[in-house]
Biopython code that builds the backbone (N, CA, C, O; Angstrom):
import numpy as np
from Bio.PDB.StructureBuilder import StructureBuilder

atoms = [
    (1, "MET", "N", (6.909, -29.642, 14.026)),
    (1, "MET", "CA", (6.768, -30.995, 14.496)),
    (1, "MET", "C", (6.733, -31.029, 16.022)),
    (1, "MET", "O", (5.984, -31.818, 16.598)),
    (2, "VAL", "N", (7.515, -30.203, 16.678)),
    (2, "VAL", "CA", (7.535, -30.169, 18.137)),
    (2, "VAL", "C", (6.193, -29.657, 18.672)),
    (2, "VAL", "O", (5.683, -30.169, 19.669)),
    (3, "VAL", "N", (5.630, -28.652, 18.011)),
    (3, "VAL", "CA", (4.349, -28.103, 18.456)),
    (3, "VAL", "C", (3.258, -29.172, 18.346)),
    (3, "VAL", "O", (2.434, -29.325, 19.248)),
    (4, "LYS", "N", (3.263, -29.908, 17.233)),
    (4, "LYS", "CA", (2.261, -30.961, 17.037)),
    (4, "LYS", "C", (2.375, -32.014, 18.145)),
    (4, "LYS", "O", (1.354, -32.448, 18.679)),
    (5, "GLU", "N", (3.574, -32.426, 18.493)),
    (5, "GLU", "CA", (3.785, -33.416, 19.536)),
    (5, "GLU", "C", (3.385, -32.851, 20.898)),
    (5, "GLU", "O", (2.840, -33.574, 21.731)),
    (6, "THR", "N", (3.648, -31.587, 21.124)),
    (6, "THR", "CA", (3.260, -30.955, 22.383)),
    (6, "THR", "C", (1.740, -30.950, 22.537)),
    (6, "THR", "O", (1.223, -31.263, 23.609)),
    (7, "PHE", "N", (1.024, -30.594, 21.468)),
    (7, "PHE", "CA", (-0.435, -30.595, 21.531)),
    (7, "PHE", "C", (-0.984, -32.018, 21.666)),
    (7, "PHE", "O", (-2.043, -32.212, 22.264)),
    (8, "ARG", "N", (-0.293, -33.000, 21.129)),
    (8, "ARG", "CA", (-0.748, -34.379, 21.257)),
    (8, "ARG", "C", (-0.644, -34.831, 22.713)),
    (8, "ARG", "O", (-1.562, -35.469, 23.229)),
    (9, "LEU", "N", (0.464, -34.506, 23.377)),
    (9, "LEU", "CA", (0.665, -34.928, 24.755)),
    (9, "LEU", "C", (-0.035, -34.020, 25.769)),
    (9, "LEU", "O", (-0.410, -34.472, 26.850)),
    (10, "HIS", "N", (-0.211, -32.744, 25.423)),
    (10, "HIS", "CA", (-0.820, -31.772, 26.335)),
    (10, "HIS", "C", (-1.880, -30.961, 25.587)),
    (10, "HIS", "O", (-1.660, -29.786, 25.292)),
    (11, "PRO", "N", (-3.033, -31.577, 25.276)),
    (11, "PRO", "CA", (-4.061, -30.846, 24.532)),
    (11, "PRO", "C", (-4.603, -29.670, 25.344)),
    (11, "PRO", "O", (-4.714, -29.768, 26.566)),
    (12, "PRO", "N", (-4.942, -28.560, 24.684)),
    (12, "PRO", "CA", (-5.457, -27.398, 25.409)),
    (12, "PRO", "C", (-6.784, -27.698, 26.117)),
    (12, "PRO", "O", (-7.088, -27.097, 27.147)),
    (13, "VAL", "N", (-7.559, -28.613, 25.574)),
    (13, "VAL", "CA", (-8.825, -29.040, 26.185)),
    (13, "VAL", "C", (-8.791, -30.559, 26.266)),
    (13, "VAL", "O", (-8.854, -31.218, 25.228)),
    (14, "PRO", "N", (-8.693, -31.147, 27.471)),
    (14, "PRO", "CA", (-8.547, -32.602, 27.579)),
    (14, "PRO", "C", (-9.777, -33.399, 27.147)),
    (14, "PRO", "O", (-9.647, -34.529, 26.675)),
    (15, "ILE", "N", (-10.969, -32.821, 27.304)),
    (15, "ILE", "CA", (-12.188, -33.498, 26.861)),
    (15, "ILE", "C", (-12.956, -32.525, 25.976)),
    (15, "ILE", "O", (-13.235, -31.396, 26.382)),
    (16, "LEU", "N", (-13.297, -32.963, 24.766)),
    (16, "LEU", "CA", (-14.047, -32.109, 23.851)),
    (16, "LEU", "C", (-15.451, -31.872, 24.379)),
    (16, "LEU", "O", (-15.971, -32.688, 25.140)),
    (17, "PRO", "N", (-16.077, -30.759, 23.984)),
    (17, "PRO", "CA", (-17.474, -30.548, 24.385)),
    (17, "PRO", "C", (-18.320, -31.735, 23.929)),
    (17, "PRO", "O", (-18.023, -32.362, 22.912)),
    (18, "SER", "N", (-19.368, -32.037, 24.681)),
    (18, "SER", "CA", (-20.158, -33.229, 24.371)),
    (18, "SER", "C", (-20.803, -33.117, 22.984)),
    (18, "SER", "O", (-21.217, -32.044, 22.545)),
    (19, "LEU", "N", (-20.865, -34.249, 22.333)),
    (19, "LEU", "CA", (-21.488, -34.356, 21.019)),
    (19, "LEU", "C", (-22.743, -35.201, 21.169)),
    (19, "LEU", "O", (-22.873, -35.954, 22.134)),
    (20, "GLU", "N", (-23.656, -35.084, 20.231)),
    (20, "GLU", "CA", (-24.872, -35.879, 20.271)),
    (20, "GLU", "C", (-24.947, -36.729, 19.013)),
    (20, "GLU", "O", (-24.821, -36.225, 17.897)),
    (21, "ALA", "N", (-25.153, -38.029, 19.210)),
    (21, "ALA", "CA", (-25.256, -38.941, 18.068)),
    (21, "ALA", "C", (-26.517, -38.596, 17.271)),
    (21, "ALA", "O", (-27.586, -38.383, 17.843)),
    (22, "MET", "N", (-26.377, -38.545, 15.960)),
    (22, "MET", "CA", (-27.511, -38.221, 15.102)),
    (22, "MET", "C", (-28.234, -39.475, 14.611)),
    (22, "MET", "O", (-29.413, -39.423, 14.263)),
    (23, "ARG", "N", (-27.517, -40.601, 14.585)),
    (23, "ARG", "CA", (-28.117, -41.854, 14.123)),
    (23, "ARG", "C", (-27.524, -42.999, 14.921)),
    (23, "ARG", "O", (-26.541, -42.815, 15.639)),
    (24, "GLU", "N", (-28.100, -44.155, 14.803)),
    (24, "GLU", "CA", (-27.598, -45.324, 15.520)),
    (24, "GLU", "C", (-26.330, -45.843, 14.845)),
    (24, "GLU", "O", (-26.249, -45.898, 13.618)),
    (25, "PHE", "N", (-25.338, -46.224, 15.662)),
    (25, "PHE", "CA", (-24.120, -46.842, 15.135)),
    (25, "PHE", "C", (-23.527, -47.729, 16.220)),
    (25, "PHE", "O", (-24.011, -47.752, 17.352)),
    (26, "LYS", "N", (-22.487, -48.449, 15.866)),
    (26, "LYS", "CA", (-21.887, -49.410, 16.777)),
    (26, "LYS", "C", (-20.421, -49.052, 16.998)),
    (26, "LYS", "O", (-19.710, -48.718, 16.051)),
    (27, "VAL", "N", (-19.966, -49.123, 18.266)),
    (27, "VAL", "CA", (-18.569, -48.937, 18.623)),
    (27, "VAL", "C", (-18.150, -50.217, 19.330)),
    (27, "VAL", "O", (-18.559, -50.472, 20.463)),
    (28, "GLY", "N", (-17.336, -51.017, 18.660)),
    (28, "GLY", "CA", (-16.982, -52.313, 19.216)),
    (28, "GLY", "C", (-18.227, -53.153, 19.383)),
    (28, "GLY", "O", (-18.913, -53.441, 18.403)),
    (29, "GLN", "N", (-18.533, -53.553, 20.606)),
    (29, "GLN", "CA", (-19.723, -54.352, 20.856)),
    (29, "GLN", "C", (-20.893, -53.519, 21.382)),
    (29, "GLN", "O", (-21.933, -54.076, 21.736)),
    (30, "PHE", "N", (-20.740, -52.194, 21.440)),
    (30, "PHE", "CA", (-21.762, -51.321, 22.002)),
    (30, "PHE", "C", (-22.596, -50.654, 20.914)),
    (30, "PHE", "O", (-22.052, -50.140, 19.936)),
    (31, "ASP", "N", (-23.911, -50.663, 21.083)),
    (31, "ASP", "CA", (-24.825, -49.954, 20.191)),
    (31, "ASP", "C", (-25.051, -48.558, 20.749)),
    (31, "ASP", "O", (-25.455, -48.407, 21.902)),
    (32, "ILE", "N", (-24.793, -47.534, 19.938)),
    (32, "ILE", "CA", (-25.000, -46.142, 20.330)),
    (32, "ILE", "C", (-26.289, -45.677, 19.663)),
    (32, "ILE", "O", (-26.410, -45.705, 18.439)),
    (33, "LEU", "N", (-27.238, -45.254, 20.469)),
    (33, "LEU", "CA", (-28.547, -44.843, 19.960)),
    (33, "LEU", "C", (-28.561, -43.355, 19.624)),
    (33, "LEU", "O", (-27.742, -42.596, 20.143)),
    (34, "PRO", "N", (-29.484, -42.931, 18.757)),
    (34, "PRO", "CA", (-29.612, -41.499, 18.452)),
    (34, "PRO", "C", (-29.895, -40.696, 19.724)),
    (34, "PRO", "O", (-30.522, -41.199, 20.657)),
    (35, "LYS", "N", (-29.437, -39.467, 19.754)),
    (35, "LYS", "CA", (-29.591, -38.533, 20.873)),
    (35, "LYS", "C", (-28.717, -38.876, 22.079)),
    (35, "LYS", "O", (-28.860, -38.248, 23.128)),
    (36, "THR", "N", (-27.806, -39.864, 21.957)),
    (36, "THR", "CA", (-26.887, -40.198, 23.041)),
    (36, "THR", "C", (-25.786, -39.149, 23.101)),
    (36, "THR", "O", (-25.235, -38.780, 22.064)),
    (37, "ARG", "N", (-25.452, -38.661, 24.294)),
    (37, "ARG", "CA", (-24.355, -37.713, 24.473)),
    (37, "ARG", "C", (-23.041, -38.477, 24.462)),
    (37, "ARG", "O", (-22.915, -39.515, 25.110)),
    (38, "ILE", "N", (-22.060, -37.962, 23.723)),
    (38, "ILE", "CA", (-20.766, -38.621, 23.574)),
    (38, "ILE", "C", (-19.672, -37.664, 24.042)),
    (38, "ILE", "O", (-19.641, -36.502, 23.637)),
    (39, "LEU", "N", (-18.780, -38.156, 24.894)),
    (39, "LEU", "CA", (-17.621, -37.383, 25.343)),
    (39, "LEU", "C", (-16.366, -38.008, 24.737)),
    (39, "LEU", "O", (-16.201, -39.228, 24.773)),
    (40, "VAL", "N", (-15.484, -37.183, 24.184)),
    (40, "VAL", "CA", (-14.244, -37.658, 23.577)),
    (40, "VAL", "C", (-13.089, -37.221, 24.463)),
    (40, "VAL", "O", (-12.873, -36.026, 24.664)),
    (41, "ASN", "N", (-12.346, -38.184, 24.992)),
    (41, "ASN", "CA", (-11.214, -37.909, 25.869)),
    (41, "ASN", "C", (-9.951, -37.766, 25.008)),
    (41, "ASN", "O", (-9.279, -38.754, 24.713)),
    (42, "VAL", "N", (-9.641, -36.536, 24.613)),
    (42, "VAL", "CA", (-8.505, -36.253, 23.745)),
    (42, "VAL", "C", (-7.187, -36.568, 24.456)),
    (42, "VAL", "O", (-6.223, -36.992, 23.819)),
    (43, "TRP", "N", (-7.146, -36.366, 25.750)),
    (43, "TRP", "CA", (-5.933, -36.646, 26.530)),
    (43, "TRP", "C", (-5.553, -38.119, 26.409)),
    (43, "TRP", "O", (-4.384, -38.436, 26.191)),
    (44, "ALA", "N", (-6.518, -39.015, 26.545)),
    (44, "ALA", "CA", (-6.247, -40.457, 26.456)),
    (44, "ALA", "C", (-5.876, -40.869, 25.031)),
    (44, "ALA", "O", (-5.007, -41.719, 24.838)),
    (45, "ILE", "N", (-6.520, -40.281, 24.049)),
    (45, "ILE", "CA", (-6.197, -40.611, 22.654)),
    (45, "ILE", "C", (-4.763, -40.225, 22.335)),
    (45, "ILE", "O", (-4.060, -40.967, 21.649)),
    (46, "GLY", "N", (-4.317, -39.066, 22.828)),
    (46, "GLY", "CA", (-2.946, -38.613, 22.587)),
    (46, "GLY", "C", (-1.902, -39.467, 23.243)),
    (46, "GLY", "O", (-0.743, -39.443, 22.828)),
    (47, "ARG", "N", (-2.266, -40.218, 24.249)),
    (47, "ARG", "CA", (-1.300, -41.073, 24.955)),
    (47, "ARG", "C", (-1.391, -42.542, 24.550)),
    (47, "ARG", "O", (-0.695, -43.382, 25.120)),
    (48, "ASP", "N", (-2.222, -42.855, 23.594)),
    (48, "ASP", "CA", (-2.368, -44.232, 23.134)),
    (48, "ASP", "C", (-1.119, -44.658, 22.375)),
    (48, "ASP", "O", (-0.821, -44.078, 21.331)),
    (49, "PRO", "N", (-0.372, -45.658, 22.866)),
    (49, "PRO", "CA", (0.867, -46.058, 22.194)),
    (49, "PRO", "C", (0.606, -46.703, 20.827)),
    (49, "PRO", "O", (1.524, -46.812, 20.015)),
    (50, "ASN", "N", (-0.612, -47.124, 20.571)),
    (50, "ASN", "CA", (-0.947, -47.747, 19.276)),
    (50, "ASN", "C", (-1.405, -46.719, 18.254)),
    (50, "ASN", "O", (-1.592, -47.058, 17.086)),
    (51, "GLY", "N", (-1.591, -45.467, 18.670)),
    (51, "GLY", "CA", (-2.148, -44.451, 17.788)),
    (51, "GLY", "C", (-1.163, -43.715, 17.067)),
    (51, "GLY", "O", (-1.504, -42.827, 16.287)),
]
sb = StructureBuilder()
sb.init_structure("model")
sb.init_model(0)
sb.init_chain("A")
sb.init_seg("    ")
for serial, (resi, resn, name, xyz) in enumerate(atoms, 1):
    if name == "N":
        sb.init_residue(resn, " ", resi, " ")
    sb.init_atom(name, np.array(xyz, "f"), 0.0, 1.0, " ", f" {name:<3s}", serial, name[0])
structure = sb.get_structure()
């Protein structure tokens, strides 16, 4: 459990390698088009108090 919490607060890679959207989808009010590069900030997700 301690290791899991440590990785949540201090991920080994703070931003995942970029991903490419394969199809159109919506995130909140934003339309994401195919071939759009997406960056996932794991550091911010781990610090989200609602998560």
